[in-house]
NUKOL-416082 format. One record per atom (N, C-alpha, C): residue in one letter; x, y, z. Coordinates in pm, whole numbers, plus 32768, in hexadecimal, padded with zeros to 4 digits. Example, Ala and Ser with C-alpha at 12.3 -4.5 7.8 and 13.67 -1.06 7.14 Angstrom:
a85277DC7830Ca84CE7E3E830Ca85287EB6830Cs85057F1F82C4s85577F9682CAs850A80038313
//
This chain:
x6485817104ECx64B98127055Fx64F3818905C5x64C081840640x64EF81DD06A8x657F81BF06CDx65CB822706EAx665582170713x6663824007A4x66AF81F207F2x66C58212087Ex672982840888x670482EF08D1x675F836208DCx67748390096Cx675A833809CDx676B83590A5Ax67EA83170A91x683583600AE4x68AC83260B21x688D82DB0BA2x681282E90BD4x67EC82AE0C54x676982610C4Ax675482070CAAx66D081CA0CBEx66B481D40D54x666382340D7Bx664482470E08x65B782180E2Dx656282000DCAx64DB81D10DE4x648D81C20D64x641581880D6Fx63BE81750CFBx635481E20CEFx6343822F0D57x62DB82960D55x62ED82F60CDFx636A831C0CC4x638383810C5Dx63A883440BD5x639F82C00BC8x63B882810B46x6337827A0AF5x634682800A73x62D382700A1Bx62B981DB0A02x624481BE09CEx6222813609A7x628A81010944x62B4815508E6x6314812B0880x639D810D08BCx63C5815C091Fx64478144095Fx644780C309AEx63D980A609F1x63CE80270A3Ax63D27FB209D8x638B7FBD096Bx638B7F520906x64157F3F08C9x64607FAD08BAx64E77FA20884x65407F5008E2x65337F670965x65817F1909C6x655B7E8509BDx64D97E6809B8x64AB7DDD09B1x64DB7D980931x64D57DDF08C1x65027DA60842x65997D900841x65E37DEE087Cx66757DDF0884x66997D6808DCx664E7D550949x66657CE209A1x664D7C5F0958x65EA7C5D0900x65CF7BE208B3x66487BB90860x668A7C1B0825x67007BFB07D4x67757BCF082Ax677D7C0308A5x67EC7BDF08FEx67D57B590945x67587B2D0951x673E7AB2099Cx67847A3A095Cx67907A3D08D9x67CF79CE0891x686179BB08B9x68A27A2808E5x69307A21090Bx694579BC097Cx68E679B709D9x68F4795F0A4Ex68E478CB0A2Cx68BA78AC09B1x68AC78200988x692777ED093Dx698578450923x69FC781E08D7x6A6177D3092Dx6ABC778F08E9x6B2A774F0930x6B8377B60972x6BA278200928x6BED7892095Ex6B8879030970x6B66791F09EDx6AF9797C0A0Bx6B2C7A0C0A11x6B637A3C09A3x6B997AC509A2x6B8B7B050919x6B737B89091Dx6B7A7BDC08A5x6BCE7C5608CAx6C0E7C960869x6C6B7D040888x6C2A7D8F0892x6BA87D9508A9x6B5F7E1408A1x6B947E800900x6BC37E580976x6BF77EBA09D7x6C897EA009F8x6CD17E67099Bx6D607E4D09B2x6DA77ED309CDx6DFA7ED50A36x6E437F4F0A5Ax6DF67FAB0AB7x6D777F8B0AD3x6D267FDB0B2Ex6D2E7FA20BBCx6D197FF90C1Ex6D1B7FCF0CAAx6C947FED0CEBx6C597F860D27x6BD97F920D6Ex6BF37F820E03x6BC07FE10E53x6BD07FDB0EE4x6B477FC20F24x6B3C7F570F70x6AC47F3B0FBEx6AD37F7A1047x6A887FE41062x6A90802E10E0x6A108015112Fx6A177FB5118Bx699F7F8811D1x69A57FAD1265x69478002128Dx693C802C1319x68DC7FD31367x68997F791324x683E7F1A1363x68667E8C133Ax68437E28138Cx68607D9E1368x68197D7512E7x685A7D231298x681E7CF1121Dx68687C7411F0x681C7C1511BEx68597B9F117Fx68397BA010EAx67B77B9310C8x67907B87103Cx67B87BFF0FE8x67977C781017x67B07CEE0FC4x68447D050FAFx68937D00101Ax69227D1C100Bx69667CB20FB4x694A7C330FD0x698A7BC80F82x695B7BCC0EF1x68DA7BE90EDDx68A47BF10E55x68E97C5F0E05x68FC7CD50E41x69427D410DFCx69D47D190DE2x6A127CD50E3Fx6A9D7CAC0E2Cx6AA97C490DB9x6A507BE60DB7x6A527B840D4Ax6A357BC80CC5x69D27C210CC4x69AD7C670C48x6A227CB80C12x6A657D010C6Ax6AD67D550C3Fx6B487CFF0C08x6B647C910C4Ax6BD17C390C1Dx6BAF7BF60B98x6B307BD80B82x6B097B9C0B02x6B117C010A90x6B127C820AB5x6B297CEB0A51x6BBE7D0F0A47x6C127CC50A90x6CA57CD40A90x6CD57D510ADBx6C827D880B33x6CAC7DF90B85x6CFB7DC70BFEx6D4C7E200C36x6D8C7E060CB8x6D2B7E300D25x6D267DE30D93x6CC37DFC0DFCx6D097E0D0E82x6CE17E740ECBx6D127E8C0F53x6C997E930FAFx6C9B7E421019x6C2F7E45107Cx6C5F7E9210F7x6C177EFA111Ax6C3B7F4C118Ex6BDD7F2A1201x6C167EF9126Ex6BC97EE012E7x6BD37F5B1340x6B627F9A135Cx6B66801313ADx6B907FF6143Dx6B887F771466x6BB37F5314ECx6C4A7F5F14FEx6C927F571490x6D257F5E1498x6D5B7FD31447x6D0480341426x6D2F80A713D6x6D338125142Bx6D56819513EBx6D5C82151432x6CD38248145Dx6C688206142Fx6BE38229145Ex6BDC821C14F6x6C1F81B7152Bx6C2081A115BCx6C6682131605x6CB5826215BDx6CFB82D315F8x6CAE835615E6x6C38834D15ABx6BE483C2159Cx6BE083FE1511x6C1B83BD14AEx6C1B83F21426x6B8D83F213EEx6B68845E13AAx6AE184681372x6AD5841712F2x6A5883FF12C9x6A3E83B6124Ex6A7B83FE11D6x6A6A848311CFx6A9E84CF115Ex6B3784CB115Bx6B7784D511D0x6C0A84CE11D5x6C3A844411AAx6BF383DD11D7x6C19835511AEx6C0C83451118x6B9C837310E1x6B87836B1050x6BED83BB1003x6C0E84321035x6C7084880FF1x6CFA84480FEEx6D1E8403105Ax6D9F83BE105Ex6DA283480FFFx6D3283000FF6x6D2A82910F96x6D3682C60F08x6CF583370EEDx6D0183760E69x6D9183A10E4Ex6DD483D60EB3x6E5F84020EA3x6EBD838F0E86x6E9383160EADx6EE2829E0E91x6EC8826A0E03x6E7782B80DB7x6E5A829B0D2Bx6E03821E0D18x6DAC82060D7Ax6D4581A00D65x6CE181D60D01x6C94817E0CC3x6C3581A80C5Bx6BA381A10C87x6B8481410CDCx6AF9812C0D08x6AF8810C0D9Cx6A9D814C0DE6x6A8581290E72x69F980EF0E7Ex69F080790EBBx696F80400EE1x696280580F77x68FE80A50FA0x68F380CA102Dx68728094106Ax6880805A10E0x680D80371133x681B808411B5x67AE80C511DEx67B5811C1253x67328117129Fx6739812E1321x66BF81291373x667081AB136Fx66A38211132Dx665C82911323x661B82A0129Ax659B82BE1299x655482D5121Bx658F834E11D4x65A883401152x65DF83AD1103x667683B110FDx66BA83541142x674C83551145x6788834810B9x675082F01067x678682DC0FE0x6775835A0F8Bx6703839F0F9Bx66EB841A0F4Fx674F84850F76x676884940FF7x67C984F81026x685384DA0FEFx687B845B0FF3x68FF84350FC1x690A844F0F2Bx68A1842E0EE0x68A284410E4Fx68AF84D50E2Ax6871852C0E79x687785BC0E5Ex690385F50E75x694F85B90ECEx69D285EE0EF2x6A4585B00EA4x6A2B85400E5Fx6A9884FA0E1Cx6A8784FC0D84x6AF784F90D3Fx6AF484F20CADx6AF384640C7Ax6B1184030CD1x6B0F83770CA8x6A84833E0CBDx6A6E82C50C8Ax69E982880C8Fx69C682590D1Bx6949826A0D40x6915823C0DC0x689A81E60DA8x689A81700DE3x682881150DDAx67F480FC0E67x677281080E78x673380F50EF9x671E80600F13x6764802D0F78x67527FA20FA1x66EF7F931013x669F7FFC102Ax663C7FFD1095x665A806C10F8x65FD80CC1108x6616813A1165x659E814F11C0x65B281331240x6549814812A3x64C68109127Cx645B81581284x63D5812A125Cx63B1816211D4x641581931189x63FC81DC110Dx63E7817F1096x64558148105Fx644980F00FEAx64B780850FEAx649C801C0FA0x64FD7FB20F83x64E67F8E0EF0x65157FE40E94x64EE7FD70E07x65167F540DC4x658E7F210DDFx65B67EA70D98x65687E2D0DC7x653A7E2D0E45x64E57DBF0E73x64607DC10E29x64247E350E1Bx63A67E3F0DD1x63B87E190D3Fx64287E410D05x64437E200C79x64507D890C66x64957D460CC1x64A37CB40CB3x641E7C6F0CCEx63CC7CAA0D26x63467C730D3Cx62F27C7B0CBBx62F67CEF0C7Ax62AB7D010BFDx62E27CA90B8Ex63657C9D0B88x63A47C480B23x63757BB70B35x63707B890BB2x63457B000BCFx62B27AEC0BABx625E7B4F0BCCx61D07B460BA8x61BD7B3D0B12x62037B930ACAx61F67B930A37x62267B0F09FDx62907AD80A38x62C67A590A08x626379E60A21x622179E90A95x61C6797C0AB9x613D798A0A77x61097A050A6Dx60807A190A3Fx60777A5C09B6x60E97A830980x60ED7AB808F7x60CA7B4A08E8x60A47B8B0956x607B7C18094Dx60787C5409D8x606F7CD809DDx60567D210A59x5FCF7D670A51x5FB27DA109DDx5F377DEC09CAx5EBC7D9409E4x5E647DC60A38x5DE87D800A55x5DEF7D1A0AC4x5E677D000AFAx5E737CA00B68x5E3D7CDB0BEAx5E057C840C3Cx5DDE7CA80CC4x5E4A7C770D24x5E917CD50D60x5F007CB30DB8x5EE07CE10E46x5EE97C840EA5x5ED17CA30F32x5F567CA90F7Ax5F6A7D130FC7x5FE07D1E101Dx5FAE7D1610ACx5FDC7CB110F7x5FA97C9A117Dx601C7C9C11E2x60027CDB1255x60687CDB12BEx60807D6512F6x60FC7D7C131Bx61227DF8135Ex61327E6912F8x60C47E9D12C8x60C47F051262x61037F861299x60E67FA51316x611180251350x61A78038134Cx61F37FD01362x62857FDC1369x62CB7FA912ECx627F7F901282x62B77F49120Ex62DC7FA31199x635D7FB0117Fx638B7FF51106x636F7F9E108Bx636A7F1A109Ex63497EBF1030x62BB7ED80FFFx625F7EE9105Cx61D37F021037x61C77F830FE7x62097FEB1013x61FF806C0FCEx623680640F40x62AA80280F30x62E2801C0EA9x628C7FC60E50x62547F5A0E87x61FC7F040E38x617E7F4C0E0Dx61457F9C0E66x60CC7FE60E42x60E980480DD2x615680940DDDx617980F30D73x618C80AB0CEEx61D9803E0CF0x61FA7FF80C75x61857FAE0C37x613D7F610C88x60CF7F110C55x605F7F660C1Bx603B7FD20C61x5FCE80260C2Fx5FF5806B0BADx607480920B9Fx609F80D20B23x609980710AADx60AA7FF00ACAx60A47F8C0A60x60177F520A4Ex5FB77F8A0A96x5F2B7F650A7Dx5EF17EF90AD4x5F357ED20B3Fx5EFE7E6F0B9Bx5EA37EB20C01x5E497E630C3Cx5DF57E920CA9x5E2F7E5D0D2Bx5E4F7EB70D88x5E947E900E03x5E377EA20E7Bx5E317E390ECDx5DE77E3D0F4Bx5E487E230FBCx5E447E761023x5E957E5E109Ax5E3A7E2B1108x5E6D7DCC1155x5E1D7D8D11BEx5E727D7B123Bx5E3F7DAA12ACx5E887DA2132Bx5E2B7DCD139Ax5E517DB61418x5E067DF41485x5E077E8C1476x5D9F7ECF14A8x5D937F601496x5E0E7FAB14C7x5E4B7F7B1532x5EC07FBF156Bx5F387FBB150Dx5F347F6414A8x5FA57F56144Dx5F877F8A13C1x5F187FD213B3x5EF880151335x5F1980AA1346x5F7D80DE12FFx5FA581691312x5F4481C912CEx5F3782411303x5EE082A512C2x5F1882CA1238x5EBE82E311DAx5EE8830E1155x5F04829E10F4x5EF68220111Fx5F1981B010C7x5EBB81AA104Ex5E3C81D31062x5DDC81D10FF2x5DFC823C0F8Bx5E3982A80FB8x5E6083120F5Bx5ECF82E40EFCx5F16827B0F23x5F7E82420ECCx5F4181E90E60x5EC081C90E6Ex5E7E81760E09x5E5780EC0E38x5E6E80CE0EBAx5E4C804A0EEFx5DC2804B0F30x5D817FD80F2Bx5D027FC50F72x5D1F7F820FF7x5CD67FA6105Ex5CEB7F6D10E4x5C7D7F081104x5CA77E931137x5C497E2C1162x5C7E7DF211E5x5C257DE01247x5C4F7DAD12C9x5C317D1912DBx5BE87CDE127Dx5BC77C4F1282x5C1B7C081219x5C797BB51245x5CD77B7711E8x5C907B181187x5C297AD311B4x5BE37A77115Bx5B9A7AC210EBx5B617B36110Ax5B237B8910A3x5B8C7BBF1042x5BFD7BE9107Ax5C687C201026x5C9C7BB90FC2x5CA57B3D0FEEx5CE17AD40F9Bx5C7F7A960F36x5BFF7AB30F44x5B997A6F0EF5x5BB37A770E5Fx5BD77AEC0E2Cx5BF07AFE0D9Dx5C837B170D7Ex5CDA7AFA0DDEx5D687B1A0DCEx5DAE7ABD0D6Bx5E027AF80D17x5E5B7AAA0CC0x5EE07A8E0D05x5F037AE40D64x5F827AD50DACx5F757B140E35x5FBE7ADD0E95x5FC47B180F1Ax60577B270F41x607A7B9F0F6Ax61037BBB0F97x60FD7BC7102Fx613B7B691073x61337B5F1105x61AB7BA71143x61907C0D1192x61FA7C5B11D0x621E7C251259x629D7C34127Bx62CC7C0D1300x62927C691369x62667C2F13D8x623A7C7E144Ax62B77CB11493x62C97D341493x63437D7014CAx63317D90155Fx632E7D2515AFx63147D34163Dx63817D851683x63F87D8D1647x64637DDC1684x64427E721684x63E07E9A1632x63B87F27162Cx63417F461687x63177EE316D7x62A27EF7172Dx62BA7F69178Ex625D7FC8178Dx6267803C17E5x61EB8041183Ex6200802E18BDx61908036191Ax61287FCA1904x61567F5018E7x60FB7EDE18D2x60947EFC1867x60C17F3D17FAx60667F62178Ex60487EED1730x60977E841738x60847E1216DFx60207DB0171Ax5FDC7D6416C3x5F837CFC16F6x5FD37C891733x5F917C3D1788x5FD17BC817C4x5FEC7B621754x605C7B1D175Bx608B7AC916EBx60287A5B16C6x5FF57A14172Ax5F9879A8170Bx5F1979DF16CEx5EEB7A501702x5E717A8C16CEx5E857ABA163Ex5EFC7AF01621x5F187B1A1597x5F177AA0153Ax5F587A341564x5F5C79BB1511x5ECE798914F4x5E7A798A155Ax5DF17958154Ax5DA179AC14E8x5DB37A2F14EAx5D5E7A88149Bx5D987AAE1413x5E1E7AAB1405x5E587AE2138Ax5EBE7A881345x5EEF7A221386x5F5879D11349x5F27798712CDx5F827974126Fx5F62792711F6x5F8078951213x5F167847121Fx5F1F77BA1241x5EE5776511D1x5EFD76E411DAx5EC976871176x5E31768C1172x5DF2769611E6x5D60769A11EEx5D2A771A11AEx5D6E778911C6x5D427809118Ex5D58780B10F7x5DC777CF10CBx5DE877CE103Dx5D8577780FEEx5D4A7714102Fx5CEC76B90FEDx5C6E77030FBFx5C55777A0FF8x5BDE77C70FD4x5BF9782B0F63x5C74782F0F33x5C9B78910ECEx5CA478510E44x5CCE78A10DE2x5CE6786B0D5Cx5D5177FE0D64x5D3E77950D18x5D9877220D1Ex5E2877460CFDx5E3B77A60CA2x5EC177C80C75x5EF5784A0CB1x5EBE78730D24x5EEC78ED0D65x5F8278E50D81x5FC779530D6Ax605879590D7Fx6073798F0E0Ax60C479470E57x60E779710EDFx617679A40EE2x61877A200F11x62097A610F13x622C7A8D0FA1x62AD7AA10FB9x62DD7AD4103Ax63677B101023x637E7B8D104Fx64017BCA103Ax646E7B931097x64467B4C1101x64A77B16115Fx64DF7B8211BDx65187B59122Cx65197AD0125Fx648F7AA51291x64757A241289x63F179ED12ACx63E979D01341x637A79F8137Ex635879CC1405x62F4795A13F8x632578E113EEx62CB786F13E0x62767860145Ex61F678461448x619C783514B9x616878B814F0x618B792714AFx615579A914DAx610779E91467x614A7A0513F7x61017A401386x60E479DA1317x61257968131Ex6111790212B7x6135787A12F2x60ED781412C8x610D778C12F7x617A7750129Fx61C376F112D4x622B76AE1287x61F27664120Fx6178762C121Fx613875E511B0x612676401137x610376BC1150x60EE771B10E2x6174775010AFx61CE7773110Bx625077AA10E3x629E7749108Bx628D76C910A4x62D576621057x627B761C0FF0x6201764F0FE0x61A1760C0F8Ax61AA76300EF7x615075F60EA9x615376060E18x613376940DEAx60E976DF0E39x60C477670E11x613177CD0E30x619177A40E80x61F978000EADx6262781A0E42x6287789A0E31x62F378BF0DD5x636279090E22x636A78EF0EA3x63C5793A0EFAx6457792A0ECFx648178B20EB0x650C789F0E85x652278D20DF7x64BA78CE0DA5x64C479090D1Fx64D779A00D28x649979DE0D8Cx64AF7A6D0DA2x65427A890DBEx657F7A350E0Fx660D7A480E30x66637A3C0DB2x664779D80D61x669179C60CE3x667E7A3E0C88x66037A6B0C7Bx65E57ADB0C22x66217B5F0C54x663C7B640CD5x667B7BDC0D0Cx67037BF80CCEx674B7B900CA7x67CD7BA40C67x67BD7BE80BE0x675F7BB80B8Fx67487BF40B0Bx671A7C840B16x66BF7CA00B75x668F7D290B87x67017D840BB1x67547D570C0Dx67C17DAD0C3Dx682F7DBC0BD6x68437D570B83x689D7D680B11x68697DD60AB5x67E77DD30A9Ax67AA7E370A42x67B87EC30A7Bx679C7ED20AFDx67A37F560B3Cx68327F8A0B3Ex68927F360B64x691F7F5F0B65x694B7F8C0AD9x69257F400A76x694A7F6009ECx690A7FE409C0x68897FF409DBx6841806A09AAx687080EB09ECx688680E70A71x68B381650AB1x693E818A0A82x699081250A67x6A1681400A31x6A0D818309A8x69B281530955x699B819008D2x6960821D08E0x6907822D0943x68CB82AF0959x693083170983x699082EF09D4x69F9834D09FEx6A4E83780987x6A6C83180930x6AC0833808BCx6A7B8397085Bx69F28394085Ex69A883E907FFx699A84790830x69C2849008AEx69B7851908E5x6A1C857708A7
//
C-alpha cells in the first residue's frame, strides 16, 4: 500500500497513478462523514488552514473551508483586497508571514501560473494549489475523476471529452494529466483558436467537430468560456460558439444514452451548455460540488500527514 509522503499538492502532472488513486480512495472514506448527523471528525483538530485567494472564487474556497471544518481544523480566509497585498507585499512575504503565525496549511489561488509551486518551495508548511493561472487546478480534476468513478464504476478505458476554452483552462490541464494516468482516453474539442500548442503531447486527442467527439464519449466535461480573457477579439462570437460547440438536448440525443455531463462551474447557460442539459438527468454538476468536499478533506488530511513524515 502506497504511503503519501508529500507536504504539498501543487498539481497532478508530477503525481503517480498510485498517488492519485490514494487520494480518490481516501476521499471515499471521508465522503461518509458528510452524511452523519454530526459532520465532523477530529483528524485535523488543532491545525490551522489559511485560504489565500488572489482571484474570485465561490465553490473552491467554500469547499476547502467546509472540508477543513469537517476535519475539525480552524480556518482563516484571507481576502487580498483587504490585506497587505494591496500595499505591495509579495506572495512569498505573505506566505512567510502566515507561516510565522504558525498556520499549518495554505490553500492558494493565484492568477500567475506556478505561484503555488514557488510558495511551496519557500515554505516549510503545507501548500495546496487552489488554481494557478493557466497551469493546474488539481483538486477540481480530482473531484471530476472521483465523480466519474462513482457514476461509471471506473476510469480506465473511458472516453472523456473536454469541450470549451481549453487554451485558458487549468481544469483541462489537470484533468488530462490525471485521466490519462488512470487509463482514460481524453479528447479535447474547441475552435482552433482555443486549442493550445502542445496539448497532444500531454496525451489528449484533438477534435474540432463536437458531434464526432461525442459519438463514443462516456462523459463530457464542459468548460466555461472565459470571455474575460479575450485578447484582441481572439474568441469566437457567443452565438456562433453556442451553435457549433454547446452541449444541448438535441446534441446529447445523438450520444450514448448514459453519457455523463460535467461542468466545473460557474456555468454560462446558453453559451457553453443549455439549461435543459445542465439541469437534466445526465448532469452530475451538483454531485461534483458535493464530491469536492470529500476530495478536499482527503487532500488536507494527506498533506498534513506528509508533512509530519518529513
